[in-house]
LOFI-957218 format. One record per residue: residue in one letter; y, x, z of N, C-alpha, C, O in turn. Coordinates in pm, 1 decimal. Example, Ala and Ser with C-alpha at 12.3 -4.5 7.8 and 13.67 -1.06 7.14 Angstrom:
BEGIN
+-----+----------+----------+----------+----------+----------+----------+----------+----------+----------+----------+----------+----------+
: res :      n_Y :      n_X :      n_Z :     ca_Y :     ca_X :     ca_Z :      c_Y :      c_X :      c_Z :      o_Y :      o_X :      o_Z :
+-----+----------+----------+----------+----------+----------+----------+----------+----------+----------+----------+----------+----------+
:   a :   -569.0 :   1319.0 :    780.0 :   -450.0 :   1230.0 :    780.0 :   -330.0 :   1320.0 :    780.0 :   -331.9 :   1423.6 :    846.5 :
:   s :   -225.0 :   1285.0 :    708.0 :   -106.0 :   1367.0 :    714.0 :      3.0 :   1290.0 :    787.0 :    113.8 :   1340.9 :    803.9 :
+-----+----------+----------+----------+----------+----------+----------+----------+----------+----------+----------+----------+----------+
***
This chain:
BEGIN
+-----+----------+----------+----------+----------+----------+----------+----------+----------+----------+----------+----------+----------+
: res :      n_Y :      n_X :      n_Z :     ca_Y :     ca_X :     ca_Z :      c_Y :      c_X :      c_Z :      o_Y :      o_X :      o_Z :
+-----+----------+----------+----------+----------+----------+----------+----------+----------+----------+----------+----------+----------+
:   m : -23137.0 :  -6689.1 : -12519.4 : -23024.7 :  -6815.2 : -12553.2 : -22935.1 :  -6830.9 : -12436.9 : -22838.0 :  -6905.9 : -12427.2 :
:   g : -22987.6 :  -6740.7 : -12342.1 : -22870.9 :  -6750.2 : -12222.3 : -22722.2 :  -6661.3 : -12262.6 : -22622.6 :  -6648.5 : -12191.5 :
:   e : -22743.6 :  -6613.7 : -12383.7 : -22579.7 :  -6496.8 : -12388.8 : -22526.7 :  -6563.4 : -12487.7 : -22589.7 :  -6611.2 : -12582.0 :
:   i : -22399.8 :  -6569.6 : -12468.7 : -22292.3 :  -6676.7 : -12529.4 : -22190.6 :  -6532.3 : -12599.0 : -22116.0 :  -6454.7 : -12539.2 :
:   s : -22232.9 :  -6541.3 : -12769.3 : -22142.5 :  -6431.5 : -12829.1 : -22035.5 :  -6494.0 : -12909.9 : -22031.1 :  -6606.6 : -12959.5 :
:   i : -21940.8 :  -6386.1 : -12912.9 : -21815.9 :  -6440.4 : -12993.6 : -21884.3 :  -6509.2 : -13092.3 : -21827.7 :  -6618.4 : -13096.4 :
:   t : -22009.8 :  -6508.2 : -13207.6 : -21958.7 :  -6569.2 : -13318.8 : -22033.9 :  -6732.8 : -13304.1 : -22037.3 :  -6824.4 : -13386.3 :
:   k : -22082.7 :  -6724.7 : -13181.9 : -22153.3 :  -6874.4 : -13132.5 : -22015.5 :  -6952.9 : -13070.9 : -22000.1 :  -7074.9 : -13077.6 :
:   l : -21897.8 :  -6838.4 : -12996.4 : -21780.7 :  -6926.3 : -12958.1 : -21687.3 :  -6965.2 : -13107.1 : -21616.5 :  -7063.7 : -13127.7 :
:   l : -21711.1 :  -6873.6 : -13178.3 : -21638.4 :  -6913.2 : -13332.0 : -21674.5 :  -7033.3 : -13416.4 : -21594.3 :  -7101.4 : -13480.2 :
:   v : -21825.2 :  -7053.3 : -13407.7 : -21883.9 :  -7167.1 : -13491.6 : -21836.2 :  -7256.5 : -13417.4 : -21772.2 :  -7344.1 : -13475.7 :
:   v : -21848.3 :  -7265.7 : -13281.7 : -21817.1 :  -7421.4 : -13192.2 : -21673.8 :  -7446.2 : -13217.9 : -21643.7 :  -7557.8 : -13260.1 :
:   g : -21582.1 :  -7359.6 : -13198.8 : -21475.8 :  -7358.9 : -13211.7 : -21379.5 :  -7442.1 : -13370.4 : -21300.8 :  -7534.9 : -13388.7 :
:   a : -21441.5 :  -7349.5 : -13442.7 : -21472.7 :  -7418.2 : -13587.8 : -21499.6 :  -7563.4 : -13597.8 : -21431.2 :  -7633.8 : -13672.2 :
:   l : -21593.3 :  -7609.8 : -13528.3 : -21676.8 :  -7727.3 : -13507.0 : -21597.1 :  -7875.0 : -13463.2 : -21611.8 :  -7992.0 : -13498.4 :
:   i : -21474.6 :  -7781.0 : -13335.8 : -21414.1 :  -7876.6 : -13287.1 : -21303.3 :  -7877.0 : -13393.0 : -21286.6 :  -7988.5 : -13442.3 :
:   v : -21263.3 :  -7828.7 : -13416.8 : -21122.4 :  -7817.0 : -13488.8 : -21154.8 :  -7921.8 : -13653.8 : -21079.8 :  -8000.1 : -13712.1 :
:   l : -21248.7 :  -7892.5 : -13674.9 : -21327.7 :  -7952.4 : -13791.4 : -21299.1 :  -8133.8 : -13774.5 : -21229.0 :  -8209.2 : -13841.9 :
:   l : -21405.8 :  -8164.9 : -13629.0 : -21421.5 :  -8337.3 : -13592.2 : -21272.3 :  -8332.8 : -13561.2 : -21219.5 :  -8367.7 : -13666.8 :
:   f : -21180.8 :  -8309.1 : -13475.7 : -21073.5 :  -8358.2 : -13412.6 : -20937.7 :  -8348.4 : -13491.7 : -20853.8 :  -8435.3 : -13467.9 :
:   g : -20911.6 :  -8260.5 : -13574.0 : -20813.3 :  -8193.4 : -13654.8 : -20705.5 :  -8145.2 : -13578.1 : -20675.7 :  -8201.0 : -13472.5 :
:   t : -20631.1 :  -8027.1 : -13628.9 : -20556.4 :  -7952.7 : -13571.6 : -20458.8 :  -8042.5 : -13510.5 : -20420.6 :  -8002.8 : -13400.5 :
:   k : -20409.9 :  -8147.6 : -13548.9 : -20283.0 :  -8208.9 : -13493.7 : -20340.6 :  -8330.0 : -13367.9 : -20271.9 :  -8416.4 : -13313.3 :
:   k : -20432.5 :  -8311.6 : -13354.7 : -20504.9 :  -8364.8 : -13256.4 : -20509.1 :  -8310.4 : -13120.0 : -20489.4 :  -8354.3 : -13006.7 :
:   l : -20548.0 :  -8178.3 : -13182.8 : -20584.6 :  -8063.1 : -13050.7 : -20443.8 :  -8032.4 : -12995.7 : -20413.8 :  -8022.6 : -12876.8 :
:   r : -20357.6 :  -8017.9 : -13109.1 : -20217.0 :  -7989.0 : -13061.6 : -20155.8 :  -8064.3 : -12954.9 : -20131.6 :  -8019.0 : -12843.0 :
:   t : -20127.0 :  -8205.3 : -13003.0 : -20101.0 :  -8276.0 : -12915.2 : -20177.4 :  -8281.3 : -12783.7 : -20119.7 :  -8257.9 : -12677.5 :
:   l : -20302.5 :  -8311.1 : -12789.7 : -20385.2 :  -8248.2 : -12656.4 : -20378.8 :  -8112.3 : -12575.4 : -20404.6 :  -8102.1 : -12455.4 :
:   g : -20340.9 :  -8011.3 : -12658.4 : -20306.5 :  -7896.9 : -12539.7 : -20147.9 :  -7906.5 : -12460.4 : -20105.3 :  -7846.5 : -12361.7 :
:   g : -20075.5 :  -8022.2 : -12561.9 : -19976.2 :  -8025.4 : -12529.1 : -19942.1 :  -8141.0 : -12396.1 : -19848.5 :  -8115.0 : -12320.5 :
:   d : -20007.2 :  -8240.8 : -12379.6 : -20027.8 :  -8311.6 : -12295.5 : -20094.0 :  -8247.3 : -12149.3 : -20062.1 :  -8274.4 : -12033.5 :
:   l : -20180.6 :  -8168.2 : -12191.5 : -20259.2 :  -8068.5 : -12087.1 : -20179.9 :  -8022.0 : -12012.9 : -20178.1 :  -8056.9 : -11894.9 :
:   g : -20055.6 :  -7891.1 : -12084.7 : -20035.7 :  -7837.1 : -12026.7 : -19876.5 :  -7907.5 : -11976.0 : -19806.7 :  -7834.8 : -11905.2 :
:   a : -19826.5 :  -8036.4 : -12010.3 : -19720.5 :  -8069.9 : -11898.9 : -19809.0 :  -8134.5 : -11769.7 : -19764.5 :  -8133.4 : -11655.0 :
:   a : -19910.1 :  -8177.8 : -11797.2 : -20004.4 :  -8212.8 : -11656.9 : -20020.0 :  -8120.2 : -11577.3 : -20024.9 :  -8145.5 : -11456.9 :
:   i : -20035.3 :  -7949.4 : -11639.2 : -20016.2 :  -7868.3 : -11532.7 : -19895.2 :  -7863.2 : -11450.3 : -19886.0 :  -7867.0 : -11327.6 :
:   k : -19791.8 :  -7852.7 : -11551.8 : -19658.8 :  -7814.5 : -11505.8 : -19627.1 :  -7909.2 : -11401.5 : -19571.2 :  -7866.9 : -11300.2 :
:   g : -19663.7 :  -8068.0 : -11416.1 : -19620.3 :  -8153.0 : -11344.6 : -19680.0 :  -8171.8 : -11199.7 : -19633.9 :  -8220.2 : -11096.3 :
:   f : -19829.8 :  -8100.6 : -11241.0 : -19924.3 :  -8029.0 : -11105.4 : -19856.7 :  -7977.7 : -11012.5 : -19848.5 :  -8029.3 : -10901.0 :
:   k : -19784.9 :  -7842.5 : -11054.1 : -19744.0 :  -7739.5 : -11018.6 : -19628.9 :  -7759.8 : -10949.8 : -19600.7 :  -7708.4 : -10841.5 :
:   k : -19515.9 :  -7887.6 : -11057.2 : -19372.0 :  -7892.7 : -10960.6 : -19427.6 :  -7971.9 : -10853.3 : -19362.9 :  -7971.1 : -10748.6 :
:   a : -19554.0 :  -8053.2 : -10857.8 : -19512.3 :  -8174.2 : -10739.4 : -19573.6 :  -8070.1 : -10622.5 : -19495.6 :  -8072.7 : -10527.3 :
:   m : -19705.0 :  -7964.4 : -10592.4 : -19703.7 :  -7881.9 : -10514.2 : -19576.3 :  -7786.4 : -10478.9 : -19573.6 :  -7758.4 : -10359.0 :
:   n : -19487.0 :  -7738.9 : -10543.2 : -19404.5 :  -7703.7 : -10478.9 : -19320.4 :  -7783.9 : -10419.2 : -19254.9 :  -7733.3 : -10328.1 :
:   e : -19302.1 :  -7898.7 : -10444.6 : -19226.6 :  -7951.1 : -10375.9 : -19293.9 :  -7999.0 : -10246.1 : -19239.5 :  -7986.2 : -10136.4 :
:   d : -19376.3 :  -8037.1 : -10258.2 : -19461.9 :  -8049.7 : -10121.0 : -19469.7 :  -7948.7 :  -9987.4 : -19490.6 :  -7984.1 :  -9871.3 :
:   e : -19449.7 :  -7830.1 : -10030.7 : -19452.4 :  -7697.2 :  -9965.6 : -19305.5 :  -7687.8 :  -9943.7 : -19292.7 :  -7635.4 :  -9833.0 :
:   t : -19208.7 :  -7708.2 :  -9985.6 : -19080.6 :  -7693.3 :  -9954.9 : -19048.9 :  -7790.5 :  -9826.6 : -18983.0 :  -7754.0 :  -9729.2 :
:   s : -19098.4 :  -7900.7 :  -9840.7 : -19067.8 :  -8032.7 :  -9777.6 : -19145.3 :  -8013.1 :  -9658.9 : -19102.0 :  -8029.0 :  -9544.7 :
:   a : -19255.9 :  -7979.8 :  -9688.1 : -19330.7 :  -7904.4 :  -9516.7 : -19282.8 :  -7816.0 :  -9467.2 : -19292.5 :  -7820.2 :  -9344.5 :
:   k : -19217.3 :  -7707.2 :  -9517.4 : -19152.3 :  -7601.2 :  -9512.5 : -19036.0 :  -7651.4 :  -9365.5 : -19046.0 :  -7632.3 :  -9244.3 :
:   s : -18933.8 :  -7719.0 :  -9448.4 : -18845.6 :  -7798.0 :  -9422.7 : -18868.1 :  -7889.5 :  -9291.7 : -18794.9 :  -7866.6 :  -9195.5 :
:   a : -18933.2 :  -7958.3 :  -9285.1 : -18993.9 :  -8020.3 :  -9180.4 : -19048.8 :  -7981.5 :  -9056.8 : -19046.5 :  -8054.8 :  -8957.9 :
:   s : -19108.4 :  -7845.6 :  -9059.3 : -19165.1 :  -7762.3 :  -8980.1 : -19055.1 :  -7670.7 :  -8931.3 : -19090.4 :  -7602.4 :  -8835.2 :
:   n : -18939.8 :  -7652.6 :  -8969.6 : -18823.6 :  -7575.9 :  -8970.1 : -18784.2 :  -7653.5 :  -8856.8 : -18782.8 :  -7618.4 :  -8738.9 :
:   t : -18748.7 :  -7776.1 :  -8913.0 : -18668.2 :  -7920.4 :  -8819.6 : -18728.6 :  -7945.1 :  -8682.2 : -18647.4 :  -7978.7 :  -8596.0 :
:   d : -18847.2 :  -7935.4 :  -8648.3 : -18967.1 :  -7990.6 :  -8573.9 : -18955.8 :  -7851.1 :  -8456.2 : -18958.0 :  -7860.5 :  -8333.5 :
:   t : -18944.9 :  -7737.9 :  -8530.5 : -18902.4 :  -7610.2 :  -8431.3 : -18803.2 :  -7621.0 :  -8319.2 : -18807.5 :  -7606.6 :  -8197.1 :
:   t : -18687.3 :  -7660.7 :  -8433.0 : -18561.0 :  -7618.0 :  -8388.1 : -18509.9 :  -7733.7 :  -8273.5 : -18428.7 :  -7707.5 :  -8184.8 :
:   a : -18586.0 :  -7892.3 :  -8296.9 : -18584.3 :  -7982.3 :  -8195.0 : -18614.9 :  -7934.3 :  -8044.4 : -18545.0 :  -7950.6 :  -7944.4 :
:   d : -18766.0 :  -7857.0 :  -8059.7 : -18837.4 :  -7799.6 :  -7988.7 : -18760.0 :  -7688.4 :  -7922.9 : -18794.5 :  -7656.3 :  -7809.2 :
:   r : -18669.9 :  -7632.3 :  -7974.3 : -18623.5 :  -7544.7 :  -7887.9 : -18459.3 :  -7602.8 :  -7820.7 : -18377.0 :  -7548.2 :  -7747.3 :
:   i : -18463.7 :  -7717.4 :  -7877.7 : -18309.9 :  -7785.7 :  -7825.2 : -18386.1 :  -7811.5 :  -7686.2 : -18368.9 :  -7758.3 :  -7576.5 :
:   t : -18494.6 :  -7931.2 :  -7736.0 : -18534.7 :  -7968.0 :  -7597.9 : -18564.9 :  -7887.7 :  -7452.8 : -18552.0 :  -7932.2 :  -7338.8 :
:   h : -18613.4 :  -7742.9 :  -7499.8 : -18657.1 :  -7626.0 :  -7380.2 : -18574.5 :  -7595.8 :  -7305.7 : -18591.4 :  -7561.7 :  -7188.6 :
:   k : -18420.6 :  -7609.1 :  -7395.0 : -18304.4 :  -7500.6 :  -7335.8 : -18237.2 :  -7635.0 :  -7218.8 : -18155.0 :  -7619.3 :  -7128.5 :
:   d : -18297.6 :  -7745.5 :  -7256.1 : -18280.4 :  -7857.8 :  -7123.8 : -18324.5 :  -7859.6 :  -7048.7 : -18300.1 :  -7946.3 :  -6964.8 :
+-----+----------+----------+----------+----------+----------+----------+----------+----------+----------+----------+----------+----------+
***
């Protein structure tokens, strides 16, 4: 009962395709992919803005310490 074999996965996959249809699954996959791509883009933009802010802060600290 605890094992998940390839045949069980194939049966479950076939039932999902029969219930939802291939067109709906294709659009669902496209929407999921777009959401993941948007999330990754937002994370990269957040990291670059944090890096630029920290570089600006360290430069300002260096200038004030020279005085």
